VMD Tcl script that builds the backbone (N, CA, C; Angstrom):
set m [mol new atoms 492]
animate dup $m
set s [atomselect $m all]
$s set {name element resname resid chain x y z} {
  {N N UNK 1 A 7.758 -54.022 -45.457}
  {CA C UNK 1 A 6.442 -53.882 -44.854}
  {C C UNK 1 A 6.572 -53.572 -43.361}
  {N N UNK 2 A 7.461 -54.284 -42.683}
  {CA C UNK 2 A 7.679 -54.083 -41.249}
  {C C UNK 2 A 8.241 -52.688 -40.978}
  {N N UNK 3 A 9.148 -52.227 -41.834}
  {CA C UNK 3 A 9.727 -50.890 -41.667}
  {C C UNK 3 A 8.674 -49.809 -41.890}
  {N N UNK 4 A 7.801 -50.023 -42.858}
  {CA C UNK 4 A 6.728 -49.063 -43.133}
  {C C UNK 4 A 5.775 -48.970 -41.942}
  {N N UNK 5 A 5.448 -50.101 -41.341}
  {CA C UNK 5 A 4.580 -50.125 -40.170}
  {C C UNK 5 A 5.246 -49.404 -38.998}
  {N N UNK 6 A 6.532 -49.634 -38.830}
  {CA C UNK 6 A 7.288 -48.974 -37.758}
  {C C UNK 6 A 7.317 -47.467 -37.965}
  {N N UNK 7 A 7.524 -47.020 -39.205}
  {CA C UNK 7 A 7.523 -45.582 -39.514}
  {C C UNK 7 A 6.157 -44.966 -39.246}
  {N N UNK 8 A 5.106 -45.653 -39.653}
  {CA C UNK 8 A 3.752 -45.157 -39.437}
  {C C UNK 8 A 3.449 -45.040 -37.943}
  {N N UNK 9 A 3.944 -46.023 -37.190}
  {CA C UNK 9 A 3.758 -45.995 -35.742}
  {C C UNK 9 A 4.490 -44.809 -35.117}
  {N N UNK 10 A 5.693 -44.520 -35.584}
  {CA C UNK 10 A 6.462 -43.383 -35.066}
  {C C UNK 10 A 5.772 -42.056 -35.392}
  {N N UNK 11 A 5.225 -41.937 -36.589}
  {CA C UNK 11 A 4.510 -40.718 -36.984}
  {C C UNK 11 A 3.271 -40.540 -36.106}
  {N N UNK 12 A 2.543 -41.618 -35.856}
  {CA C UNK 12 A 1.357 -41.538 -34.994}
  {C C UNK 12 A 1.738 -41.138 -33.574}
  {N N UNK 13 A 2.839 -41.658 -33.065}
  {CA C UNK 13 A 3.303 -41.291 -31.730}
  {C C UNK 13 A 3.643 -39.806 -31.673}
  {N N UNK 14 A 4.314 -39.311 -32.706}
  {CA C UNK 14 A 4.680 -37.895 -32.744}
  {C C UNK 14 A 3.438 -37.011 -32.802}
  {N N UNK 15 A 2.464 -37.385 -33.638}
  {CA C UNK 15 A 1.218 -36.619 -33.726}
  {C C UNK 15 A 0.494 -36.627 -32.388}
  {N N UNK 16 A 0.484 -37.779 -31.725}
  {CA C UNK 16 A -0.181 -37.888 -30.428}
  {C C UNK 16 A 0.478 -36.975 -29.399}
  {N N UNK 17 A 1.805 -36.899 -29.421}
  {CA C UNK 17 A 2.508 -36.012 -28.493}
  {C C UNK 17 A 2.160 -34.561 -28.759}
  {N N UNK 18 A 2.061 -34.197 -30.028}
  {CA C UNK 18 A 1.703 -32.819 -30.378}
  {C C UNK 18 A 0.294 -32.504 -29.894}
  {N N UNK 19 A -0.644 -33.409 -30.119}
  {CA C UNK 19 A -2.027 -33.178 -29.687}
  {C C UNK 19 A -2.087 -33.081 -28.164}
  {N N UNK 20 A -1.346 -33.920 -27.453}
  {CA C UNK 20 A -1.330 -33.837 -25.988}
  {C C UNK 20 A -0.741 -32.513 -25.511}
  {N N UNK 21 A 0.289 -32.023 -26.184}
  {CA C UNK 21 A 0.862 -30.718 -25.825}
  {C C UNK 21 A -0.128 -29.588 -26.094}
  {N N UNK 22 A -0.791 -29.639 -27.230}
  {CA C UNK 22 A -1.806 -28.639 -27.552}
  {C C UNK 22 A -2.902 -28.671 -26.488}
  {N N UNK 23 A -3.322 -29.864 -26.117}
  {CA C UNK 23 A -4.333 -30.016 -25.078}
  {C C UNK 23 A -3.856 -29.368 -23.778}
  {N N UNK 24 A -2.647 -29.656 -23.395}
  {CA C UNK 24 A -2.085 -29.080 -22.178}
  {C C UNK 24 A -2.071 -27.563 -22.240}
  {N N UNK 25 A -1.543 -27.024 -23.324}
  {CA C UNK 25 A -1.464 -25.570 -23.455}
  {C C UNK 25 A -2.844 -24.927 -23.480}
  {N N UNK 26 A -3.753 -25.507 -24.216}
  {CA C UNK 26 A -5.056 -24.888 -24.371}
  {C C UNK 26 A -5.900 -24.970 -23.105}
  {N N UNK 27 A -5.862 -26.091 -22.417}
  {CA C UNK 27 A -6.763 -26.262 -21.288}
  {C C UNK 27 A -6.127 -25.993 -19.929}
  {N N UNK 28 A -4.827 -26.007 -19.830}
  {CA C UNK 28 A -4.171 -25.718 -18.551}
  {C C UNK 28 A -3.614 -24.300 -18.500}
  {N N UNK 29 A -3.169 -23.812 -19.632}
  {CA C UNK 29 A -2.584 -22.470 -19.698}
  {C C UNK 29 A -3.330 -21.624 -20.717}
  {N N UNK 30 A -4.646 -21.742 -20.709}
  {CA C UNK 30 A -5.499 -21.113 -21.710}
  {C C UNK 30 A -5.334 -19.616 -21.828}
  {N N UNK 31 A -5.093 -18.942 -20.715}
  {CA C UNK 31 A -4.979 -17.487 -20.775}
  {C C UNK 31 A -3.778 -17.038 -21.599}
  {N N UNK 32 A -2.754 -17.850 -21.662}
  {CA C UNK 32 A -1.563 -17.494 -22.436}
  {C C UNK 32 A -1.672 -17.888 -23.906}
  {N N UNK 33 A -2.524 -18.863 -24.197}
  {CA C UNK 33 A -2.613 -19.393 -25.548}
  {C C UNK 33 A -3.982 -19.176 -26.192}
  {N N UNK 34 A -4.751 -18.269 -25.641}
  {CA C UNK 34 A -6.104 -18.015 -26.142}
  {C C UNK 34 A -6.110 -17.606 -27.611}
  {N N UNK 35 A -5.122 -16.841 -28.025}
  {CA C UNK 35 A -5.110 -16.398 -29.423}
  {C C UNK 35 A -4.790 -17.531 -30.397}
  {N N UNK 36 A -4.263 -18.635 -29.904}
  {CA C UNK 36 A -3.943 -19.786 -30.764}
  {C C UNK 36 A -5.009 -20.875 -30.700}
  {N N UNK 37 A -6.012 -20.674 -29.863}
  {CA C UNK 37 A -7.023 -21.688 -29.622}
  {C C UNK 37 A -7.696 -22.171 -30.908}
  {N N UNK 38 A -8.124 -21.237 -31.741}
  {CA C UNK 38 A -8.813 -21.611 -32.974}
  {C C UNK 38 A -7.884 -22.332 -33.947}
  {N N UNK 39 A -6.624 -21.936 -33.982}
  {CA C UNK 39 A -5.650 -22.599 -34.858}
  {C C UNK 39 A -5.436 -24.032 -34.389}
  {N N UNK 40 A -5.276 -24.221 -33.080}
  {CA C UNK 40 A -5.118 -25.568 -32.524}
  {C C UNK 40 A -6.312 -26.439 -32.904}
  {N N UNK 41 A -7.496 -25.916 -32.639}
  {CA C UNK 41 A -8.710 -26.692 -32.903}
  {C C UNK 41 A -8.826 -27.036 -34.381}
  {N N UNK 42 A -8.561 -26.064 -35.232}
  {CA C UNK 42 A -8.685 -26.288 -36.676}
  {C C UNK 42 A -7.726 -27.368 -37.159}
  {N N UNK 43 A -6.491 -27.342 -36.698}
  {CA C UNK 43 A -5.503 -28.346 -37.137}
  {C C UNK 43 A -5.872 -29.747 -36.657}
  {N N UNK 44 A -6.353 -29.838 -35.429}
  {CA C UNK 44 A -6.753 -31.154 -34.924}
  {C C UNK 44 A -8.021 -31.623 -35.633}
  {N N UNK 45 A -8.923 -30.697 -35.904}
  {CA C UNK 45 A -10.137 -31.072 -36.635}
  {C C UNK 45 A -9.793 -31.559 -38.034}
  {N N UNK 46 A -8.780 -30.989 -38.677}
  {CA C UNK 46 A -8.382 -31.438 -40.014}
  {C C UNK 46 A -7.966 -32.908 -40.004}
  {N N UNK 47 A -7.321 -33.347 -38.945}
  {CA C UNK 47 A -6.938 -34.758 -38.834}
  {C C UNK 47 A -8.194 -35.628 -38.856}
  {N N UNK 48 A -9.225 -35.175 -38.142}
  {CA C UNK 48 A -10.484 -35.926 -38.094}
  {C C UNK 48 A -11.208 -35.837 -39.435}
  {N N UNK 49 A -11.389 -34.621 -39.936}
  {CA C UNK 49 A -12.176 -34.398 -41.151}
  {C C UNK 49 A -11.575 -35.070 -42.375}
  {N N UNK 50 A -10.266 -35.130 -42.436}
  {CA C UNK 50 A -9.603 -35.753 -43.577}
  {C C UNK 50 A -9.393 -37.247 -43.362}
  {N N UNK 51 A -9.942 -37.764 -42.263}
  {CA C UNK 51 A -9.899 -39.191 -41.958}
  {C C UNK 51 A -8.474 -39.740 -41.997}
  {N N UNK 52 A -7.564 -39.053 -41.309}
  {CA C UNK 52 A -6.164 -39.466 -41.287}
  {C C UNK 52 A -5.833 -40.335 -40.079}
  {N N UNK 53 A -6.846 -40.917 -39.475}
  {CA C UNK 53 A -6.644 -41.788 -38.323}
  {C C UNK 53 A -7.014 -43.197 -38.737}
  {N N UNK 54 A -6.080 -44.106 -38.622}
  {CA C UNK 54 A -6.321 -45.494 -38.965}
  {C C UNK 54 A -6.588 -46.255 -37.674}
  {N N UNK 55 A -7.684 -46.992 -37.625}
  {CA C UNK 55 A -7.993 -47.774 -36.434}
  {C C UNK 55 A -7.006 -48.924 -36.329}
  {N N UNK 56 A -6.291 -48.948 -35.248}
  {CA C UNK 56 A -5.323 -50.011 -35.026}
  {C C UNK 56 A -4.431 -49.673 -33.851}
  {N N UNK 57 A -3.645 -50.635 -33.479}
  {CA C UNK 57 A -2.766 -50.461 -32.322}
  {C C UNK 57 A -1.743 -49.335 -32.510}
  {N N UNK 58 A -1.263 -49.155 -33.741}
  {CA C UNK 58 A -0.224 -48.141 -33.961}
  {C C UNK 58 A -0.742 -46.721 -33.769}
  {N N UNK 59 A -2.043 -46.519 -33.918}
  {CA C UNK 59 A -2.584 -45.166 -33.764}
  {C C UNK 59 A -3.379 -45.001 -32.469}
  {N N UNK 60 A -3.226 -45.935 -31.558}
  {CA C UNK 60 A -3.989 -45.903 -30.319}
  {C C UNK 60 A -3.734 -44.627 -29.513}
  {N N UNK 61 A -2.484 -44.238 -29.389}
  {CA C UNK 61 A -2.149 -43.032 -28.627}
  {C C UNK 61 A -2.729 -41.780 -29.280}
  {N N UNK 62 A -2.713 -41.739 -30.599}
  {CA C UNK 62 A -3.279 -40.593 -31.311}
  {C C UNK 62 A -4.790 -40.525 -31.087}
  {N N UNK 63 A -5.458 -41.658 -31.133}
  {CA C UNK 63 A -6.897 -41.709 -30.884}
  {C C UNK 63 A -7.191 -41.212 -29.470}
  {N N UNK 64 A -6.422 -41.702 -28.477}
  {CA C UNK 64 A -6.612 -41.251 -27.094}
  {C C UNK 64 A -6.479 -39.742 -26.998}
  {N N UNK 65 A -5.415 -39.202 -27.587}
  {CA C UNK 65 A -5.138 -37.770 -27.485}
  {C C UNK 65 A -6.228 -36.931 -28.154}
  {N N UNK 66 A -6.652 -37.331 -29.340}
  {CA C UNK 66 A -7.670 -36.570 -30.059}
  {C C UNK 66 A -9.017 -36.649 -29.345}
  {N N UNK 67 A -9.369 -37.823 -28.858}
  {CA C UNK 67 A -10.641 -37.963 -28.155}
  {C C UNK 67 A -10.646 -37.117 -26.884}
  {N N UNK 68 A -9.545 -37.120 -26.168}
  {CA C UNK 68 A -9.466 -36.306 -24.955}
  {C C UNK 68 A -9.601 -34.827 -25.297}
  {N N UNK 69 A -8.915 -34.399 -26.341}
  {CA C UNK 69 A -8.970 -32.999 -26.754}
  {C C UNK 69 A -10.383 -32.602 -27.200}
  {N N UNK 70 A -10.974 -33.384 -28.079}
  {CA C UNK 70 A -12.308 -33.065 -28.598}
  {C C UNK 70 A -13.351 -33.150 -27.479}
  {N N UNK 71 A -13.186 -34.107 -26.576}
  {CA C UNK 71 A -14.106 -34.221 -25.449}
  {C C UNK 71 A -14.110 -32.964 -24.588}
  {N N UNK 72 A -12.945 -32.429 -24.301}
  {CA C UNK 72 A -12.885 -31.192 -23.515}
  {C C UNK 72 A -13.305 -29.988 -24.342}
  {N N UNK 73 A -12.975 -29.976 -25.623}
  {CA C UNK 73 A -13.369 -28.858 -26.486}
  {C C UNK 73 A -14.887 -28.797 -26.639}
  {N N UNK 74 A -15.555 -29.937 -26.526}
  {CA C UNK 74 A -17.016 -29.933 -26.668}
  {C C UNK 74 A -17.687 -29.157 -25.542}
  {N N UNK 75 A -16.981 -28.946 -24.446}
  {CA C UNK 75 A -17.528 -28.168 -23.340}
  {C C UNK 75 A -17.285 -26.675 -23.461}
  {N N UNK 76 A -16.480 -26.267 -24.450}
  {CA C UNK 76 A -16.199 -24.845 -24.641}
  {C C UNK 76 A -17.277 -24.206 -25.512}
  {N N UNK 77 A -17.742 -23.039 -25.125}
  {CA C UNK 77 A -18.807 -22.392 -25.903}
  {C C UNK 77 A -18.422 -22.116 -27.361}
  {N N UNK 78 A -17.141 -21.877 -27.625}
  {CA C UNK 78 A -16.686 -21.572 -28.991}
  {C C UNK 78 A -16.932 -22.736 -29.953}
  {N N UNK 79 A -16.896 -23.962 -29.449}
  {CA C UNK 79 A -16.925 -25.131 -30.320}
  {C C UNK 79 A -18.169 -25.989 -30.164}
  {N N UNK 80 A -19.031 -25.656 -29.237}
  {CA C UNK 80 A -20.214 -26.476 -28.966}
  {C C UNK 80 A -21.071 -26.667 -30.207}
  {N N UNK 81 A -21.421 -25.591 -30.856}
  {CA C UNK 81 A -22.295 -25.672 -32.028}
  {C C UNK 81 A -21.616 -26.404 -33.189}
  {N N UNK 82 A -20.335 -26.122 -33.406}
  {CA C UNK 82 A -19.591 -26.778 -34.487}
  {C C UNK 82 A -19.561 -28.290 -34.281}
  {N N UNK 83 A -19.242 -28.719 -33.068}
  {CA C UNK 83 A -19.168 -30.151 -32.792}
  {C C UNK 83 A -20.543 -30.803 -32.858}
  {N N UNK 84 A -21.567 -30.075 -32.432}
  {CA C UNK 84 A -22.926 -30.597 -32.512}
  {C C UNK 84 A -23.299 -30.879 -33.971}
  {N N UNK 85 A -22.898 -29.985 -34.868}
  {CA C UNK 85 A -23.204 -30.156 -36.284}
  {C C UNK 85 A -22.350 -31.237 -36.940}
  {N N UNK 86 A -21.229 -31.581 -36.329}
  {CA C UNK 86 A -20.309 -32.556 -36.919}
  {C C UNK 86 A -20.236 -33.864 -36.135}
  {N N UNK 87 A -21.260 -34.159 -35.359}
  {CA C UNK 87 A -21.273 -35.420 -34.605}
  {C C UNK 87 A -21.159 -36.630 -35.525}
  {N N UNK 88 A -21.783 -36.547 -36.682}
  {CA C UNK 88 A -21.728 -37.662 -37.626}
  {C C UNK 88 A -20.286 -37.955 -38.060}
  {N N UNK 89 A -19.538 -36.923 -38.367}
  {CA C UNK 89 A -18.134 -37.096 -38.758}
  {C C UNK 89 A -17.332 -37.679 -37.603}
  {N N UNK 90 A -17.563 -37.176 -36.408}
  {CA C UNK 90 A -16.850 -37.687 -35.234}
  {C C UNK 90 A -17.113 -39.179 -35.075}
  {N N UNK 91 A -18.367 -39.574 -35.225}
  {CA C UNK 91 A -18.700 -40.989 -35.069}
  {C C UNK 91 A -18.084 -41.840 -36.168}
  {N N UNK 92 A -18.192 -41.379 -37.401}
  {CA C UNK 92 A -17.706 -42.186 -38.525}
  {C C UNK 92 A -16.192 -42.306 -38.549}
  {N N UNK 93 A -15.475 -41.297 -38.063}
  {CA C UNK 93 A -14.011 -41.311 -38.131}
  {C C UNK 93 A -13.376 -41.782 -36.829}
  {N N UNK 94 A -13.882 -41.305 -35.693}
  {CA C UNK 94 A -13.247 -41.623 -34.416}
  {C C UNK 94 A -13.871 -42.819 -33.698}
  {N N UNK 95 A -15.169 -42.825 -33.585}
  {CA C UNK 95 A -15.808 -43.804 -32.705}
  {C C UNK 95 A -15.981 -45.169 -33.369}
  {N N UNK 96 A -16.738 -45.224 -34.457}
  {CA C UNK 96 A -17.060 -46.529 -35.056}
  {C C UNK 96 A -15.837 -47.361 -35.446}
  {N N UNK 97 A -14.833 -46.790 -36.132}
  {CA C UNK 97 A -13.680 -47.622 -36.473}
  {C C UNK 97 A -12.907 -48.123 -35.255}
  {N N UNK 98 A -12.968 -47.382 -34.159}
  {CA C UNK 98 A -12.189 -47.759 -32.984}
  {C C UNK 98 A -12.946 -48.626 -31.993}
  {N N UNK 99 A -14.245 -48.823 -32.199}
  {CA C UNK 99 A -14.956 -49.792 -31.370}
  {C C UNK 99 A -15.223 -51.085 -32.139}
  {N N UNK 100 A -15.037 -51.034 -33.453}
  {CA C UNK 100 A -15.233 -52.232 -34.276}
  {C C UNK 100 A -14.080 -53.219 -34.053}
  {N N UNK 101 A -14.358 -54.459 -34.295}
  {CA C UNK 101 A -13.335 -55.496 -34.159}
  {C C UNK 101 A -12.450 -55.465 -35.397}
  {N N UNK 102 A -11.149 -55.382 -35.173}
  {CA C UNK 102 A -10.187 -55.362 -36.269}
  {C C UNK 102 A -9.536 -56.734 -36.414}
  {N N UNK 103 A -8.777 -56.889 -37.476}
  {CA C UNK 103 A -8.057 -58.148 -37.680}
  {C C UNK 103 A -7.053 -58.374 -36.553}
  {N N UNK 104 A -6.442 -57.308 -36.060}
  {CA C UNK 104 A -5.530 -57.424 -34.919}
  {C C UNK 104 A -6.235 -57.988 -33.704}
  {N N UNK 105 A -7.474 -57.547 -33.464}
  {CA C UNK 105 A -8.254 -58.056 -32.335}
  {C C UNK 105 A -8.531 -59.543 -32.497}
  {N N UNK 106 A -8.900 -59.938 -33.691}
  {CA C UNK 106 A -9.178 -61.353 -33.962}
  {C C UNK 106 A -7.922 -62.183 -33.753}
  {N N UNK 107 A -6.788 -61.699 -34.274}
  {CA C UNK 107 A -5.526 -62.419 -34.111}
  {C C UNK 107 A -5.141 -62.537 -32.635}
  {N N UNK 108 A -5.295 -61.448 -31.888}
  {CA C UNK 108 A -4.967 -61.476 -30.464}
  {C C UNK 108 A -5.879 -62.436 -29.713}
  {N N UNK 109 A -7.161 -62.435 -30.070}
  {CA C UNK 109 A -8.103 -63.350 -29.425}
  {C C UNK 109 A -7.739 -64.798 -29.726}
  {N N UNK 110 A -7.359 -65.076 -30.970}
  {CA C UNK 110 A -6.996 -66.445 -31.338}
  {C C UNK 110 A -5.701 -66.887 -30.660}
  {N N UNK 111 A -4.738 -65.961 -30.506}
  {CA C UNK 111 A -3.451 -66.292 -29.880}
  {C C UNK 111 A -3.568 -66.440 -28.364}
  {N N UNK 112 A -4.210 -65.473 -27.724}
  {CA C UNK 112 A -4.326 -65.466 -26.266}
  {C C UNK 112 A -5.721 -65.003 -25.851}
  {N N UNK 113 A -6.703 -65.894 -25.898}
  {CA C UNK 113 A -8.081 -65.483 -25.612}
  {C C UNK 113 A -8.287 -64.924 -24.195}
  {N N UNK 114 A -7.609 -65.511 -23.200}
  {CA C UNK 114 A -7.786 -65.042 -21.825}
  {C C UNK 114 A -7.291 -63.611 -21.670}
  {N N UNK 115 A -6.152 -63.305 -22.252}
  {CA C UNK 115 A -5.592 -61.958 -22.171}
  {C C UNK 115 A -6.477 -60.963 -22.900}
  {N N UNK 116 A -6.967 -61.338 -24.066}
  {CA C UNK 116 A -7.845 -60.450 -24.832}
  {C C UNK 116 A -9.105 -60.122 -24.030}
  {N N UNK 117 A -9.725 -61.149 -23.474}
  {CA C UNK 117 A -10.951 -60.939 -22.695}
  {C C UNK 117 A -10.658 -60.076 -21.477}
  {N N UNK 118 A -9.558 -60.354 -20.799}
  {CA C UNK 118 A -9.203 -59.576 -19.610}
  {C C UNK 118 A -8.979 -58.116 -19.956}
  {N N UNK 119 A -8.241 -57.850 -21.028}
  {CA C UNK 119 A -7.885 -56.477 -21.378}
  {C C UNK 119 A -9.007 -55.702 -22.031}
  {N N UNK 120 A -9.807 -56.346 -22.850}
  {CA C UNK 120 A -10.751 -55.592 -23.662}
  {C C UNK 120 A -12.196 -55.682 -23.199}
  {N N UNK 121 A -12.586 -56.787 -22.649}
  {CA C UNK 121 A -13.984 -56.939 -22.303}
  {C C UNK 121 A -14.265 -56.717 -20.822}
  {N N UNK 122 A -13.346 -57.133 -19.972}
  {CA C UNK 122 A -13.520 -56.932 -18.548}
  {C C UNK 122 A -13.004 -55.550 -18.171}
  {N N UNK 123 A -13.320 -55.101 -17.001}
  {CA C UNK 123 A -12.862 -53.792 -16.528}
  {C C UNK 123 A -11.445 -53.904 -15.966}
  {N N UNK 124 A -10.469 -54.037 -16.820}
  {CA C UNK 124 A -9.084 -54.074 -16.362}
  {C C UNK 124 A -8.554 -52.655 -16.220}
  {N N UNK 125 A -7.377 -52.525 -15.644}
  {CA C UNK 125 A -6.772 -51.208 -15.455}
  {C C UNK 125 A -6.269 -50.620 -16.765}
  {N N UNK 126 A -6.032 -51.468 -17.730}
  {CA C UNK 126 A -5.477 -51.015 -19.012}
  {C C UNK 126 A -6.540 -50.315 -19.845}
  {N N UNK 127 A -6.215 -49.120 -20.303}
  {CA C UNK 127 A -7.128 -48.384 -21.176}
  {C C UNK 127 A -6.961 -48.884 -22.605}
  {N N UNK 128 A -8.043 -49.225 -23.230}
  {CA C UNK 128 A -8.010 -49.617 -24.636}
  {C C UNK 128 A -8.711 -48.537 -25.443}
  {N N UNK 129 A -8.441 -48.507 -26.728}
  {CA C UNK 129 A -9.090 -47.487 -27.560}
  {C C UNK 129 A -10.604 -47.689 -27.576}
  {N N UNK 130 A -11.037 -48.935 -27.480}
  {CA C UNK 130 A -12.469 -49.225 -27.455}
  {C C UNK 130 A -13.108 -48.643 -26.191}
  {N N UNK 131 A -12.499 -48.868 -25.042}
  {CA C UNK 131 A -13.039 -48.352 -23.786}
  {C C UNK 131 A -12.989 -46.826 -23.764}
  {N N UNK 132 A -11.916 -46.248 -24.287}
  {CA C UNK 132 A -11.782 -44.799 -24.327}
  {C C UNK 132 A -12.855 -44.181 -25.229}
  {N N UNK 133 A -13.126 -44.823 -26.354}
  {CA C UNK 133 A -14.180 -44.336 -27.259}
  {C C UNK 133 A -15.544 -44.405 -26.585}
  {N N UNK 134 A -15.788 -45.440 -25.820}
  {CA C UNK 134 A -17.081 -45.555 -25.158}
  {C C UNK 134 A -17.250 -44.482 -24.085}
  {N N UNK 135 A -16.177 -44.128 -23.385}
  {CA C UNK 135 A -16.238 -43.019 -22.423}
  {C C UNK 135 A -16.513 -41.709 -23.161}
  {N N UNK 136 A -15.920 -41.564 -24.318}
  {CA C UNK 136 A -16.129 -40.377 -25.148}
  {C C UNK 136 A -17.588 -40.297 -25.595}
  {N N UNK 137 A -18.170 -41.431 -25.966}
  {CA C UNK 137 A -19.568 -41.487 -26.368}
  {C C UNK 137 A -20.458 -41.062 -25.193}
  {N N UNK 138 A -20.129 -41.500 -23.997}
  {CA C UNK 138 A -20.899 -41.095 -22.819}
  {C C UNK 138 A -20.837 -39.583 -22.615}
  {N N UNK 139 A -19.653 -38.999 -22.797}
  {CA C UNK 139 A -19.497 -37.548 -22.662}
  {C C UNK 139 A -20.350 -36.825 -23.692}
  {N N UNK 140 A -20.286 -37.269 -24.944}
  {CA C UNK 140 A -21.075 -36.628 -25.995}
  {C C UNK 140 A -22.574 -36.781 -25.750}
  {N N UNK 141 A -22.982 -37.934 -25.251}
  {CA C UNK 141 A -24.415 -38.152 -25.014}
  {C C UNK 141 A -24.948 -37.225 -23.925}
  {N N UNK 142 A -24.106 -36.842 -22.989}
  {CA C UNK 142 A -24.524 -35.906 -21.936}
  {C C UNK 142 A -24.545 -34.473 -22.445}
  {N N UNK 143 A -23.624 -34.147 -23.338}
  {CA C UNK 143 A -23.534 -32.770 -23.835}
  {C C UNK 143 A -24.568 -32.473 -24.923}
  {N N UNK 144 A -24.841 -33.465 -25.772}
  {CA C UNK 144 A -25.770 -33.278 -26.899}
  {C C UNK 144 A -26.811 -34.394 -26.909}
  {N N UNK 145 A -27.685 -34.465 -25.930}
  {CA C UNK 145 A -28.581 -35.634 -25.822}
  {C C UNK 145 A -29.534 -35.812 -27.001}
  {N N UNK 146 A -30.150 -34.752 -27.468}
  {CA C UNK 146 A -31.128 -34.892 -28.546}
  {C C UNK 146 A -30.450 -35.275 -29.859}
  {N N UNK 147 A -29.413 -34.554 -30.245}
  {CA C UNK 147 A -28.699 -34.824 -31.492}
  {C C UNK 147 A -28.036 -36.193 -31.452}
  {N N UNK 148 A -27.528 -36.539 -30.279}
  {CA C UNK 148 A -26.844 -37.810 -30.100}
  {C C UNK 148 A -27.805 -38.980 -30.297}
  {N N UNK 149 A -28.984 -38.883 -29.684}
  {CA C UNK 149 A -29.978 -39.953 -29.821}
  {C C UNK 149 A -30.400 -40.159 -31.265}
  {N N UNK 150 A -30.616 -39.062 -31.970}
  {CA C UNK 150 A -31.019 -39.149 -33.374}
  {C C UNK 150 A -29.903 -39.777 -34.211}
  {N N UNK 151 A -28.670 -39.353 -33.994}
  {CA C UNK 151 A -27.535 -39.881 -34.756}
  {C C UNK 151 A -27.337 -41.372 -34.504}
  {N N UNK 152 A -27.381 -41.775 -33.259}
  {CA C UNK 152 A -27.193 -43.194 -32.934}
  {C C UNK 152 A -28.302 -44.033 -33.560}
  {N N UNK 153 A -29.527 -43.536 -33.536}
  {CA C UNK 153 A -30.628 -44.243 -34.186}
  {C C UNK 153 A -30.385 -44.435 -35.674}
  {N N UNK 154 A -29.918 -43.373 -36.335}
  {CA C UNK 154 A -29.612 -43.453 -37.770}
  {C C UNK 154 A -28.477 -44.439 -38.034}
  {N N UNK 155 A -27.436 -44.385 -37.196}
  {CA C UNK 155 A -26.298 -45.287 -37.397}
  {C C UNK 155 A -26.672 -46.742 -37.167}
  {N N UNK 156 A -27.511 -47.001 -36.185}
  {CA C UNK 156 A -27.976 -48.375 -35.944}
  {C C UNK 156 A -28.759 -48.882 -37.145}
  {N N UNK 157 A -29.636 -48.040 -37.688}
  {CA C UNK 157 A -30.392 -48.424 -38.883}
  {C C UNK 157 A -29.478 -48.694 -40.061}
  {N N UNK 158 A -28.484 -47.844 -40.249}
  {CA C UNK 158 A -27.535 -48.010 -41.344}
  {C C UNK 158 A -26.722 -49.294 -41.191}
  {N N UNK 159 A -26.225 -49.552 -39.995}
  {CA C UNK 159 A -25.428 -50.752 -39.753}
  {C C UNK 159 A -26.282 -52.022 -39.894}
  {N N UNK 160 A -27.533 -51.956 -39.454}
  {CA C UNK 160 A -28.426 -53.110 -39.622}
  {C C UNK 160 A -28.691 -53.397 -41.093}
  {N N UNK 161 A -28.887 -52.344 -41.880}
  {CA C UNK 161 A -29.126 -52.562 -43.306}
  {C C UNK 161 A -27.870 -53.106 -43.998}
  {N N UNK 162 A -26.688 -52.671 -43.585}
  {CA C UNK 162 A -25.439 -53.219 -44.134}
  {C C UNK 162 A -25.287 -54.682 -43.764}
  {N N UNK 163 A -25.673 -55.037 -42.555}
  {CA C UNK 163 A -25.552 -56.419 -42.094}
  {C C UNK 163 A -26.469 -57.349 -42.887}
  {N N UNK 164 A -27.674 -56.875 -43.190}
  {CA C UNK 164 A -28.635 -57.696 -43.920}
  {C C UNK 164 A -28.129 -57.907 -45.333}
}
mol reanalyze $m
mol bondsrecalc $m
mol representation Tube
mol addrep $m
């Protein structure tokens, strides 16, 4: 079990490095990689669409990399409409699982409550996947205010009905 977790963590790290490199090439050296832009976006979108991201510490770097990439891609005219139409998928796969409390969070809180509160709830220097997702939500809310408001309203209603 421990070896499987370690392997999964290594795969997530490798995927995160690839996404960060794609981000670098596409947004810093765009003129040289313009013909690959759609291929890059499609491959990264497949990770999201196929729900291949597991919320947890082992995939934290991958979540950071994908959120950063999608956040910047949302500002490109080529992808604005596509992302606007797929906000629901983005929320269900990237945002909600990574802002929800996981068993790891509960265990960390029970083991070291002061450290958990300092790192996750207070404004510490350490970036957490929860804080990164919330920054991503702020970016999306500025880019797609009408669609975003409607989606969040629907999700709140859905989560409230699940809670009841």
